[in-house]
Predicted model as a PDB file, atoms N, CA, C, CB and O in Angstrom, pLDDT in the B-factor column:
MODEL        1                                                                  
ATOM      1  N   MET A   1      -1.599  -9.606  -2.948  1.00 91.00           N  
ATOM      2  CA  MET A   1      -1.189  -8.612  -3.914  1.00 91.00           C  
ATOM      3  C   MET A   1      -1.423  -7.207  -3.380  1.00 91.00           C  
ATOM      4  CB  MET A   1      -1.929  -8.811  -5.223  1.00 91.00           C  
ATOM      5  O   MET A   1      -0.595  -6.321  -3.588  1.00 91.00           O  
ATOM      6  N   THR A   2      -2.521  -6.997  -2.709  1.00 94.00           N  
ATOM      7  CA  THR A   2      -2.802  -5.675  -2.149  1.00 94.00           C  
ATOM      8  C   THR A   2      -1.783  -5.315  -1.081  1.00 94.00           C  
ATOM      9  CB  THR A   2      -4.218  -5.626  -1.563  1.00 94.00           C  
ATOM     10  O   THR A   2      -1.386  -4.156  -0.962  1.00 94.00           O  
ATOM     11  N   THR A   3      -1.361  -6.294  -0.313  1.00 96.00           N  
ATOM     12  CA  THR A   3      -0.371  -6.043   0.721  1.00 96.00           C  
ATOM     13  C   THR A   3       0.936  -5.556   0.107  1.00 96.00           C  
ATOM     14  CB  THR A   3      -0.131  -7.306   1.551  1.00 96.00           C  
ATOM     15  O   THR A   3       1.563  -4.632   0.625  1.00 96.00           O  
ATOM     16  N   ILE A   4       1.339  -6.164  -0.976  1.00 96.00           N  
ATOM     17  CA  ILE A   4       2.593  -5.803  -1.626  1.00 96.00           C  
ATOM     18  C   ILE A   4       2.543  -4.377  -2.164  1.00 96.00           C  
ATOM     19  CB  ILE A   4       2.906  -6.780  -2.757  1.00 96.00           C  
ATOM     20  O   ILE A   4       3.470  -3.598  -1.939  1.00 96.00           O  
ATOM     21  N   ILE A   5       1.477  -4.030  -2.868  1.00 96.00           N  
ATOM     22  CA  ILE A   5       1.397  -2.703  -3.472  1.00 96.00           C  
ATOM     23  C   ILE A   5       1.248  -1.620  -2.413  1.00 96.00           C  
ATOM     24  CB  ILE A   5       0.232  -2.636  -4.454  1.00 96.00           C  
ATOM     25  O   ILE A   5       1.852  -0.555  -2.538  1.00 96.00           O  
ATOM     26  N   THR A   6       0.452  -1.871  -1.367  1.00 97.00           N  
ATOM     27  CA  THR A   6       0.303  -0.842  -0.340  1.00 97.00           C  
ATOM     28  C   THR A   6       1.555  -0.699   0.513  1.00 97.00           C  
ATOM     29  CB  THR A   6      -0.884  -1.158   0.545  1.00 97.00           C  
ATOM     30  O   THR A   6       1.848   0.389   1.008  1.00 97.00           O  
ATOM     31  N   ASP A   7       2.288  -1.778   0.687  1.00 96.00           N  
ATOM     32  CA  ASP A   7       3.553  -1.694   1.411  1.00 96.00           C  
ATOM     33  C   ASP A   7       4.529  -0.793   0.663  1.00 96.00           C  
ATOM     34  CB  ASP A   7       4.161  -3.096   1.610  1.00 96.00           C  
ATOM     35  O   ASP A   7       5.112   0.119   1.250  1.00 96.00           O  
ATOM     36  N   ALA A   8       4.704  -1.041  -0.609  1.00 96.00           N  
ATOM     37  CA  ALA A   8       5.630  -0.235  -1.410  1.00 96.00           C  
ATOM     38  C   ALA A   8       5.163   1.215  -1.530  1.00 96.00           C  
ATOM     39  CB  ALA A   8       5.788  -0.843  -2.801  1.00 96.00           C  
ATOM     40  O   ALA A   8       5.966   2.142  -1.421  1.00 96.00           O  
ATOM     41  N   MET A   9       3.893   1.402  -1.750  1.00 97.00           N  
ATOM     42  CA  MET A   9       3.379   2.764  -1.928  1.00 97.00           C  
ATOM     43  C   MET A   9       3.403   3.566  -0.626  1.00 97.00           C  
ATOM     44  CB  MET A   9       1.958   2.717  -2.475  1.00 97.00           C  
ATOM     45  O   MET A   9       3.575   4.784  -0.661  1.00 97.00           O  
ATOM     46  N   SER A  10       3.235   2.911   0.509  1.00 96.00           N  
ATOM     47  CA  SER A  10       3.288   3.655   1.769  1.00 96.00           C  
ATOM     48  C   SER A  10       4.715   4.089   2.101  1.00 96.00           C  
ATOM     49  CB  SER A  10       2.721   2.805   2.911  1.00 96.00           C  
ATOM     50  O   SER A  10       4.912   5.149   2.695  1.00 96.00           O  
ATOM     51  N   VAL A  11       5.703   3.294   1.730  1.00 95.00           N  
ATOM     52  CA  VAL A  11       7.093   3.723   1.909  1.00 95.00           C  
ATOM     53  C   VAL A  11       7.384   4.908   0.994  1.00 95.00           C  
ATOM     54  CB  VAL A  11       8.078   2.554   1.619  1.00 95.00           C  
ATOM     55  O   VAL A  11       8.002   5.885   1.417  1.00 95.00           O  
ATOM     56  N   LEU A  12       6.944   4.826  -0.245  1.00 95.00           N  
ATOM     57  CA  LEU A  12       7.141   5.946  -1.165  1.00 95.00           C  
ATOM     58  C   LEU A  12       6.354   7.179  -0.729  1.00 95.00           C  
ATOM     59  CB  LEU A  12       6.732   5.544  -2.579  1.00 95.00           C  
ATOM     60  O   LEU A  12       6.783   8.306  -0.974  1.00 95.00           O  
ATOM     61  N   TRP A  13       5.214   6.973  -0.090  1.00 95.00           N  
ATOM     62  CA  TRP A  13       4.382   8.071   0.414  1.00 95.00           C  
ATOM     63  C   TRP A  13       5.194   8.973   1.341  1.00 95.00           C  
ATOM     64  CB  TRP A  13       3.143   7.519   1.155  1.00 95.00           C  
ATOM     65  O   TRP A  13       5.103  10.198   1.260  1.00 95.00           O  
ATOM     66  N   PHE A  14       5.986   8.361   2.223  1.00 91.00           N  
ATOM     67  CA  PHE A  14       6.799   9.142   3.155  1.00 91.00           C  
ATOM     68  C   PHE A  14       8.088   9.641   2.508  1.00 91.00           C  
ATOM     69  CB  PHE A  14       7.128   8.309   4.383  1.00 91.00           C  
ATOM     70  O   PHE A  14       8.574  10.716   2.856  1.00 91.00           O  
ATOM     71  N   ALA A  15       8.641   8.885   1.582  1.00 91.00           N  
ATOM     72  CA  ALA A  15       9.914   9.266   0.967  1.00 91.00           C  
ATOM     73  C   ALA A  15       9.752  10.382  -0.063  1.00 91.00           C  
ATOM     74  CB  ALA A  15      10.554   8.056   0.310  1.00 91.00           C  
ATOM     75  O   ALA A  15      10.570  11.300  -0.117  1.00 91.00           O  
ATOM     76  N   TYR A  16       8.714  10.308  -0.869  1.00 93.00           N  
ATOM     77  CA  TYR A  16       8.477  11.288  -1.930  1.00 93.00           C  
ATOM     78  C   TYR A  16       7.030  11.775  -1.871  1.00 93.00           C  
ATOM     79  CB  TYR A  16       8.791  10.679  -3.323  1.00 93.00           C  
ATOM     80  O   TYR A  16       6.194  11.316  -2.649  1.00 93.00           O  
ATOM     81  N   PRO A  17       6.728  12.697  -0.961  1.00 93.00           N  
ATOM     82  CA  PRO A  17       5.332  13.116  -0.770  1.00 93.00           C  
ATOM     83  C   PRO A  17       4.747  13.884  -1.960  1.00 93.00           C  
ATOM     84  CB  PRO A  17       5.232  13.972   0.464  1.00 93.00           C  
ATOM     85  O   PRO A  17       3.530  14.056  -2.033  1.00 93.00           O  
ATOM     86  N   ARG A  18       5.563  14.335  -2.866  1.00 96.00           N  
ATOM     87  CA  ARG A  18       5.071  15.103  -4.008  1.00 96.00           C  
ATOM     88  C   ARG A  18       4.173  14.266  -4.923  1.00 96.00           C  
ATOM     89  CB  ARG A  18       6.243  15.657  -4.803  1.00 96.00           C  
ATOM     90  O   ARG A  18       3.269  14.801  -5.563  1.00 96.00           O  
ATOM     91  N   PHE A  19       4.418  12.977  -4.983  1.00 96.00           N  
ATOM     92  CA  PHE A  19       3.698  12.101  -5.904  1.00 96.00           C  
ATOM     93  C   PHE A  19       2.636  11.253  -5.213  1.00 96.00           C  
ATOM     94  CB  PHE A  19       4.670  11.202  -6.615  1.00 96.00           C  
ATOM     95  O   PHE A  19       2.335  10.151  -5.671  1.00 96.00           O  
ATOM     96  N   ARG A  20       2.077  11.741  -4.140  1.00 96.00           N  
ATOM     97  CA  ARG A  20       1.099  10.966  -3.385  1.00 96.00           C  
ATOM     98  C   ARG A  20      -0.122  10.589  -4.215  1.00 96.00           C  
ATOM     99  CB  ARG A  20       0.663  11.738  -2.171  1.00 96.00           C  
ATOM    100  O   ARG A  20      -0.683   9.510  -4.023  1.00 96.00           O  
ATOM    101  N   TRP A  21      -0.534  11.435  -5.109  1.00 97.00           N  
ATOM    102  CA  TRP A  21      -1.694  11.136  -5.959  1.00 97.00           C  
ATOM    103  C   TRP A  21      -1.422   9.907  -6.819  1.00 97.00           C  
ATOM    104  CB  TRP A  21      -2.041  12.347  -6.856  1.00 97.00           C  
ATOM    105  O   TRP A  21      -2.330   9.120  -7.087  1.00 97.00           O  
ATOM    106  N   LEU A  22      -0.171   9.738  -7.254  1.00 97.00           N  
ATOM    107  CA  LEU A  22       0.192   8.593  -8.073  1.00 97.00           C  
ATOM    108  C   LEU A  22       0.154   7.299  -7.260  1.00 97.00           C  
ATOM    109  CB  LEU A  22       1.579   8.795  -8.679  1.00 97.00           C  
ATOM    110  O   LEU A  22      -0.250   6.255  -7.772  1.00 97.00           O  
ATOM    111  N   TYR A  23       0.567   7.364  -6.014  1.00 97.00           N  
ATOM    112  CA  TYR A  23       0.564   6.183  -5.152  1.00 97.00           C  
ATOM    113  C   TYR A  23      -0.866   5.737  -4.849  1.00 97.00           C  
ATOM    114  CB  TYR A  23       1.320   6.472  -3.843  1.00 97.00           C  
ATOM    115  O   TYR A  23      -1.166   4.543  -4.837  1.00 97.00           O  
ATOM    116  N   ILE A  24      -1.736   6.705  -4.606  1.00 97.00           N  
ATOM    117  CA  ILE A  24      -3.144   6.371  -4.369  1.00 97.00           C  
ATOM    118  C   ILE A  24      -3.754   5.740  -5.610  1.00 97.00           C  
ATOM    119  CB  ILE A  24      -3.942   7.626  -3.961  1.00 97.00           C  
ATOM    120  O   ILE A  24      -4.513   4.775  -5.519  1.00 97.00           O  
ATOM    121  N   LEU A  25      -3.419   6.289  -6.763  1.00 98.00           N  
ATOM    122  CA  LEU A  25      -3.937   5.749  -8.017  1.00 98.00           C  
ATOM    123  C   LEU A  25      -3.478   4.311  -8.235  1.00 98.00           C  
ATOM    124  CB  LEU A  25      -3.495   6.622  -9.190  1.00 98.00           C  
ATOM    125  O   LEU A  25      -4.272   3.468  -8.653  1.00 98.00           O  
ATOM    126  N   ALA A  26      -2.216   4.021  -7.959  1.00 97.00           N  
ATOM    127  CA  ALA A  26      -1.696   2.664  -8.132  1.00 97.00           C  
ATOM    128  C   ALA A  26      -2.409   1.673  -7.218  1.00 97.00           C  
ATOM    129  CB  ALA A  26      -0.192   2.635  -7.860  1.00 97.00           C  
ATOM    130  O   ALA A  26      -2.767   0.576  -7.648  1.00 97.00           O  
ATOM    131  N   VAL A  27      -2.616   2.054  -5.963  1.00 97.00           N  
ATOM    132  CA  VAL A  27      -3.299   1.175  -5.011  1.00 97.00           C  
ATOM    133  C   VAL A  27      -4.746   0.957  -5.436  1.00 97.00           C  
ATOM    134  CB  VAL A  27      -3.242   1.765  -3.585  1.00 97.00           C  
ATOM    135  O   VAL A  27      -5.245  -0.167  -5.391  1.00 97.00           O  
ATOM    136  N   LEU A  28      -5.416   2.020  -5.847  1.00 97.00           N  
ATOM    137  CA  LEU A  28      -6.812   1.888  -6.267  1.00 97.00           C  
ATOM    138  C   LEU A  28      -6.956   1.021  -7.514  1.00 97.00           C  
ATOM    139  CB  LEU A  28      -7.411   3.261  -6.527  1.00 97.00           C  
ATOM    140  O   LEU A  28      -7.905   0.245  -7.622  1.00 97.00           O  
ATOM    141  N   LEU A  29      -6.030   1.144  -8.447  1.00 97.00           N  
ATOM    142  CA  LEU A  29      -6.089   0.310  -9.650  1.00 97.00           C  
ATOM    143  C   LEU A  29      -5.904  -1.169  -9.323  1.00 97.00           C  
ATOM    144  CB  LEU A  29      -5.026   0.754 -10.651  1.00 97.00           C  
ATOM    145  O   LEU A  29      -6.628  -2.018  -9.844  1.00 97.00           O  
ATOM    146  N   VAL A  30      -4.951  -1.474  -8.475  1.00 96.00           N  
ATOM    147  CA  VAL A  30      -4.722  -2.871  -8.102  1.00 96.00           C  
ATOM    148  C   VAL A  30      -5.919  -3.419  -7.324  1.00 96.00           C  
ATOM    149  CB  VAL A  30      -3.431  -3.005  -7.262  1.00 96.00           C  
ATOM    150  O   VAL A  30      -6.395  -4.519  -7.605  1.00 96.00           O  
ATOM    151  N   ALA A  31      -6.400  -2.654  -6.351  1.00 96.00           N  
ATOM    152  CA  ALA A  31      -7.541  -3.119  -5.551  1.00 96.00           C  
ATOM    153  C   ALA A  31      -8.780  -3.319  -6.409  1.00 96.00           C  
ATOM    154  CB  ALA A  31      -7.845  -2.126  -4.430  1.00 96.00           C  
ATOM    155  O   ALA A  31      -9.487  -4.316  -6.258  1.00 96.00           O  
ATOM    156  N   THR A  32      -9.045  -2.380  -7.305  1.00 96.00           N  
ATOM    157  CA  THR A  32     -10.196  -2.505  -8.195  1.00 96.00           C  
ATOM    158  C   THR A  32     -10.050  -3.702  -9.122  1.00 96.00           C  
ATOM    159  CB  THR A  32     -10.376  -1.229  -9.013  1.00 96.00           C  
ATOM    160  O   THR A  32     -11.013  -4.429  -9.367  1.00 96.00           O  
ATOM    161  N   GLY A  33      -8.855  -3.902  -9.630  1.00 96.00           N  
ATOM    162  CA  GLY A  33      -8.617  -5.046 -10.513  1.00 96.00           C  
ATOM    163  C   GLY A  33      -8.801  -6.377  -9.810  1.00 96.00           C  
ATOM    164  O   GLY A  33      -9.356  -7.313 -10.386  1.00 96.00           O  
ATOM    165  N   LEU A  34      -8.343  -6.471  -8.575  1.00 96.00           N  
ATOM    166  CA  LEU A  34      -8.489  -7.715  -7.825  1.00 96.00           C  
ATOM    167  C   LEU A  34      -9.948  -8.029  -7.531  1.00 96.00           C  
ATOM    168  CB  LEU A  34      -7.707  -7.638  -6.526  1.00 96.00           C  
ATOM    169  O   LEU A  34     -10.374  -9.181  -7.604  1.00 96.00           O  
ATOM    170  N   ILE A  35     -10.703  -6.999  -7.202  1.00 95.00           N  
ATOM    171  CA  ILE A  35     -12.126  -7.211  -6.908  1.00 95.00           C  
ATOM    172  C   ILE A  35     -12.920  -7.464  -8.186  1.00 95.00           C  
ATOM    173  CB  ILE A  35     -12.707  -5.997  -6.161  1.00 95.00           C  
ATOM    174  O   ILE A  35     -13.785  -8.340  -8.212  1.00 95.00           O  
ATOM    175  N   ALA A  36     -12.638  -6.714  -9.241  1.00 96.00           N  
ATOM    176  CA  ALA A  36     -13.402  -6.833 -10.489  1.00 96.00           C  
ATOM    177  C   ALA A  36     -13.204  -8.188 -11.168  1.00 96.00           C  
ATOM    178  CB  ALA A  36     -13.005  -5.721 -11.448  1.00 96.00           C  
ATOM    179  O   ALA A  36     -14.123  -8.694 -11.812  1.00 96.00           O  
ATOM    180  N   THR A  37     -12.032  -8.772 -11.033  1.00 95.00           N  
ATOM    181  CA  THR A  37     -11.769 -10.058 -11.668  1.00 95.00           C  
ATOM    182  C   THR A  37     -12.082 -11.244 -10.761  1.00 95.00           C  
ATOM    183  CB  THR A  37     -10.331 -10.124 -12.102  1.00 95.00           C  
ATOM    184  O   THR A  37     -11.779 -12.390 -11.096  1.00 95.00           O  
ATOM    185  N   ASP A  38     -12.691 -10.961  -9.612  1.00 92.00           N  
ATOM    186  CA  ASP A  38     -13.026 -11.994  -8.617  1.00 92.00           C  
ATOM    187  C   ASP A  38     -11.815 -12.791  -8.167  1.00 92.00           C  
ATOM    188  CB  ASP A  38     -14.061 -12.940  -9.180  1.00 92.00           C  
ATOM    189  O   ASP A  38     -11.912 -13.982  -7.872  1.00 92.00           O  
ATOM    190  N   TYR A  39     -10.673 -12.118  -8.120  1.00 91.00           N  
ATOM    191  CA  TYR A  39      -9.455 -12.774  -7.650  1.00 91.00           C  
ATOM    192  C   TYR A  39      -9.408 -12.801  -6.127  1.00 91.00           C  
ATOM    193  CB  TYR A  39      -8.213 -12.063  -8.206  1.00 91.00           C  
ATOM    194  O   TYR A  39      -8.853 -13.723  -5.529  1.00 91.00           O  
ATOM    195  N   HIS A  40     -10.003 -11.767  -5.497  1.00 91.00           N  
ATOM    196  CA  HIS A  40     -10.088 -11.695  -4.040  1.00 91.00           C  
ATOM    197  C   HIS A  40     -11.442 -11.139  -3.633  1.00 91.00           C  
ATOM    198  CB  HIS A  40      -8.949 -10.825  -3.463  1.00 91.00           C  
ATOM    199  O   HIS A  40     -12.122 -10.474  -4.414  1.00 91.00           O  
ATOM    200  N   PHE A  41     -11.818 -11.424  -2.392  1.00 94.00           N  
ATOM    201  CA  PHE A  41     -13.005 -10.811  -1.808  1.00 94.00           C  
ATOM    202  C   PHE A  41     -12.672  -9.388  -1.384  1.00 94.00           C  
ATOM    203  CB  PHE A  41     -13.527 -11.639  -0.603  1.00 94.00           C  
ATOM    204  O   PHE A  41     -11.503  -9.037  -1.223  1.00 94.00           O  
ATOM    205  N   VAL A  42     -13.699  -8.577  -1.206  1.00 95.00           N  
ATOM    206  CA  VAL A  42     -13.491  -7.189  -0.773  1.00 95.00           C  
ATOM    207  C   VAL A  42     -12.807  -7.158   0.590  1.00 95.00           C  
ATOM    208  CB  VAL A  42     -14.839  -6.425  -0.715  1.00 95.00           C  
ATOM    209  O   VAL A  42     -11.926  -6.330   0.825  1.00 95.00           O  
ATOM    210  N   SER A  43     -13.200  -8.039   1.474  1.00 95.00           N  
ATOM    211  CA  SER A  43     -12.592  -8.070   2.807  1.00 95.00           C  
ATOM    212  C   SER A  43     -11.108  -8.426   2.736  1.00 95.00           C  
ATOM    213  CB  SER A  43     -13.326  -9.073   3.701  1.00 95.00           C  
ATOM    214  O   SER A  43     -10.316  -7.922   3.533  1.00 95.00           O  
ATOM    215  N   ASP A  44     -10.723  -9.284   1.798  1.00 95.00           N  
ATOM    216  CA  ASP A  44      -9.313  -9.622   1.619  1.00 95.00           C  
ATOM    217  C   ASP A  44      -8.517  -8.407   1.164  1.00 95.00           C  
ATOM    218  CB  ASP A  44      -9.159 -10.762   0.609  1.00 95.00           C  
ATOM    219  O   ASP A  44      -7.399  -8.183   1.626  1.00 95.00           O  
ATOM    220  N   VAL A  45      -9.086  -7.634   0.272  1.00 96.00           N  
ATOM    221  CA  VAL A  45      -8.400  -6.449  -0.242  1.00 96.00           C  
ATOM    222  C   VAL A  45      -8.261  -5.397   0.858  1.00 96.00           C  
ATOM    223  CB  VAL A  45      -9.160  -5.865  -1.452  1.00 96.00           C  
ATOM    224  O   VAL A  45      -7.215  -4.758   0.973  1.00 96.00           O  
ATOM    225  N   ILE A  46      -9.290  -5.215   1.654  1.00 96.00           N  
ATOM    226  CA  ILE A  46      -9.229  -4.252   2.761  1.00 96.00           C  
ATOM    227  C   ILE A  46      -8.186  -4.679   3.792  1.00 96.00           C  
ATOM    228  CB  ILE A  46     -10.612  -4.111   3.433  1.00 96.00           C  
ATOM    229  O   ILE A  46      -7.380  -3.865   4.244  1.00 96.00           O  
ATOM    230  N   ALA A  47      -8.207  -5.941   4.155  1.00 97.00           N  
ATOM    231  CA  ALA A  47      -7.236  -6.446   5.130  1.00 97.00           C  
ATOM    232  C   ALA A  47      -5.815  -6.364   4.590  1.00 97.00           C  
ATOM    233  CB  ALA A  47      -7.566  -7.890   5.511  1.00 97.00           C  
ATOM    234  O   ALA A  47      -4.896  -6.013   5.330  1.00 97.00           O  
ATOM    235  N   GLY A  48      -5.621  -6.680   3.322  1.00 96.00           N  
ATOM    236  CA  GLY A  48      -4.299  -6.569   2.717  1.00 96.00           C  
ATOM    237  C   GLY A  48      -3.811  -5.138   2.657  1.00 96.00           C  
ATOM    238  O   GLY A  48      -2.626  -4.875   2.860  1.00 96.00           O  
ATOM    239  N   GLY A  49      -4.710  -4.213   2.382  1.00 96.00           N  
ATOM    240  CA  GLY A  49      -4.341  -2.802   2.366  1.00 96.00           C  
ATOM    241  C   GLY A  49      -3.929  -2.312   3.738  1.00 96.00           C  
ATOM    242  O   GLY A  49      -2.960  -1.565   3.876  1.00 96.00           O  
ATOM    243  N   PHE A  50      -4.663  -2.734   4.747  1.00 97.00           N  
ATOM    244  CA  PHE A  50      -4.333  -2.351   6.115  1.00 97.00           C  
ATOM    245  C   PHE A  50      -2.987  -2.931   6.536  1.00 97.00           C  
ATOM    246  CB  PHE A  50      -5.430  -2.813   7.077  1.00 97.00           C  
ATOM    247  O   PHE A  50      -2.160  -2.226   7.114  1.00 97.00           O  
ATOM    248  N   LEU A  51      -2.766  -4.201   6.249  1.00 97.00           N  
ATOM    249  CA  LEU A  51      -1.508  -4.849   6.616  1.00 97.00           C  
ATOM    250  C   LEU A  51      -0.323  -4.236   5.877  1.00 97.00           C  
ATOM    251  CB  LEU A  51      -1.582  -6.345   6.327  1.00 97.00           C  
ATOM    252  O   LEU A  51       0.725  -4.000   6.478  1.00 97.00           O  
ATOM    253  N   GLY A  52      -0.477  -3.975   4.588  1.00 97.00           N  
ATOM    254  CA  GLY A  52       0.601  -3.379   3.812  1.00 97.00           C  
ATOM    255  C   GLY A  52       0.932  -1.969   4.246  1.00 97.00           C  
ATOM    256  O   GLY A  52       2.100  -1.582   4.282  1.00 97.00           O  
ATOM    257  N   THR A  53      -0.098  -1.195   4.578  1.00 96.00           N  
ATOM    258  CA  THR A  53       0.131   0.174   5.040  1.00 96.00           C  
ATOM    259  C   THR A  53       0.867   0.188   6.374  1.00 96.00           C  
ATOM    260  CB  THR A  53      -1.197   0.923   5.166  1.00 96.00           C  
ATOM    261  O   THR A  53       1.793   0.976   6.566  1.00 96.00           O  
ATOM    262  N   LEU A  54       0.463  -0.674   7.286  1.00 97.00           N  
ATOM    263  CA  LEU A  54       1.149  -0.745   8.571  1.00 97.00           C  
ATOM    264  C   LEU A  54       2.600  -1.205   8.415  1.00 97.00           C  
ATOM    265  CB  LEU A  54       0.403  -1.686   9.509  1.00 97.00           C  
ATOM    266  O   LEU A  54       3.495  -0.674   9.073  1.00 97.00           O  
ATOM    267  N   THR A  55       2.828  -2.171   7.563  1.00 96.00           N  
ATOM    268  CA  THR A  55       4.185  -2.662   7.338  1.00 96.00           C  
ATOM    269  C   THR A  55       5.078  -1.567   6.757  1.00 96.00           C  
ATOM    270  CB  THR A  55       4.164  -3.874   6.402  1.00 96.00           C  
ATOM    271  O   THR A  55       6.215  -1.390   7.194  1.00 96.00           O  
ATOM    272  N   GLY A  56       4.561  -0.837   5.777  1.00 95.00           N  
ATOM    273  CA  GLY A  56       5.328   0.261   5.196  1.00 95.00           C  
ATOM    274  C   GLY A  56       5.590   1.373   6.193  1.00 95.00           C  
ATOM    275  O   GLY A  56       6.683   1.938   6.223  1.00 95.00           O  
ATOM    276  N   TYR A  57       4.598   1.690   7.006  1.00 95.00           N  
ATOM    277  CA  TYR A  57       4.745   2.740   8.023  1.00 95.00           C  
ATOM    278  C   TYR A  57       5.842   2.368   9.023  1.00 95.00           C  
ATOM    279  CB  TYR A  57       3.404   2.973   8.763  1.00 95.00           C  
ATOM    280  O   TYR A  57       6.714   3.183   9.326  1.00 95.00           O  
ATOM    281  N   TYR A  58       5.794   1.151   9.524  1.00 95.00           N  
ATOM    282  CA  TYR A  58       6.800   0.744  10.501  1.00 95.00           C  
ATOM    283  C   TYR A  58       8.175   0.569   9.867  1.00 95.00           C  
ATOM    284  CB  TYR A  58       6.378  -0.546  11.175  1.00 95.00           C  
ATOM    285  O   TYR A  58       9.187   0.732  10.548  1.00 95.00           O  
ATOM    286  N   THR A  59       8.232   0.247   8.599  1.00 94.00           N  
ATOM    287  CA  THR A  59       9.520   0.195   7.903  1.00 94.00           C  
ATOM    288  C   THR A  59      10.164   1.568   7.870  1.00 94.00           C  
ATOM    289  CB  THR A  59       9.346  -0.341   6.475  1.00 94.00           C  
ATOM    290  O   THR A  59      11.365   1.698   8.103  1.00 94.00           O  
ATOM    291  N   VAL A  60       9.381   2.586   7.585  1.00 93.00           N  
ATOM    292  CA  VAL A  60       9.896   3.958   7.565  1.00 93.00           C  
ATOM    293  C   VAL A  60      10.323   4.393   8.959  1.00 93.00           C  
ATOM    294  CB  VAL A  60       8.839   4.925   7.010  1.00 93.00           C  
ATOM    295  O   VAL A  60      11.375   5.013   9.116  1.00 93.00           O  
ATOM    296  N   LYS A  61       9.525   4.079   9.970  1.00 93.00           N  
ATOM    297  CA  LYS A  61       9.855   4.465  11.344  1.00 93.00           C  
ATOM    298  C   LYS A  61      11.136   3.782  11.829  1.00 93.00           C  
ATOM    299  CB  LYS A  61       8.693   4.123  12.281  1.00 93.00           C  
ATOM    300  O   LYS A  61      11.965   4.415  12.483  1.00 93.00           O  
ATOM    301  N   ILE A  62      11.299   2.511  11.518  1.00 92.00           N  
ATOM    302  CA  ILE A  62      12.503   1.795  11.932  1.00 92.00           C  
ATOM    303  C   ILE A  62      13.728   2.331  11.200  1.00 92.00           C  
ATOM    304  CB  ILE A  62      12.350   0.290  11.675  1.00 92.00           C  
ATOM    305  O   ILE A  62      14.796   2.464  11.797  1.00 92.00           O  
ATOM    306  N   SER A  63      13.584   2.639   9.919  1.00 90.00           N  
ATOM    307  CA  SER A  63      14.729   3.147   9.169  1.00 90.00           C  
ATOM    308  C   SER A  63      15.140   4.533   9.645  1.00 90.00           C  
ATOM    309  CB  SER A  63      14.411   3.184   7.683  1.00 90.00           C  
ATOM    310  O   SER A  63      16.317   4.882   9.560  1.00 90.00           O  
ATOM    311  N   LYS A  64      14.199   5.333  10.143  1.00 81.00           N  
ATOM    312  CA  LYS A  64      14.556   6.650  10.691  1.00 81.00           C  
ATOM    313  C   LYS A  64      15.246   6.533  12.031  1.00 81.00           C  
ATOM    314  CB  LYS A  64      13.318   7.520  10.831  1.00 81.00           C  
ATOM    315  O   LYS A  64      16.038   7.405  12.391  1.00 81.00           O  
ATOM    316  N   LEU A  65      14.968   5.480  12.779  1.00 70.00           N  
ATOM    317  CA  LEU A  65      15.647   5.277  14.048  1.00 70.00           C  
ATOM    318  C   LEU A  65      17.117   4.932  13.855  1.00 70.00           C  
ATOM    319  CB  LEU A  65      14.959   4.185  14.836  1.00 70.00           C  
ATOM    320  O   LEU A  65      17.951   5.272  14.694  1.00 70.00           O  
ATOM    321  N   ASN A  66      17.435   4.263  12.758  1.00 63.00           N  
ATOM    322  CA  ASN A  66      18.809   3.850  12.492  1.00 63.00           C  
ATOM    323  C   ASN A  66      19.667   4.969  11.917  1.00 63.00           C  
ATOM    324  CB  ASN A  66      18.814   2.684  11.550  1.00 63.00           C  
ATOM    325  O   ASN A  66      20.887   4.825  11.852  1.00 63.00           O  
ATOM    326  N   ASN A  67      19.076   6.058  11.507  1.00 61.00           N  
ATOM    327  CA  ASN A  67      19.851   7.158  10.909  1.00 61.00           C  
ATOM    328  C   ASN A  67      20.381   8.079  11.932  1.00 61.00           C  
ATOM    329  CB  ASN A  67      19.027   7.932   9.942  1.00 61.00           C  
ATOM    330  O   ASN A  67      21.053   9.054  11.596  1.00 61.00           O  
TER     331      ASN A  67                                                      
ENDMDL                                                                          
END                                                                             
């Protein structure tokens, strides 16, 4: 779940930088919810955030190469 939200938010981070505070808030809410409800371990949330951020970053970089 963390991978999905950070992937989407990192793409939006580059596309619409004006709302970066909202993207951080969304990621923090999901990560906090996953940890607080014992749905995932902290290490799972950190790893998912890292993977999602990298995926979103490279998605933006690849899409800029095609333009």
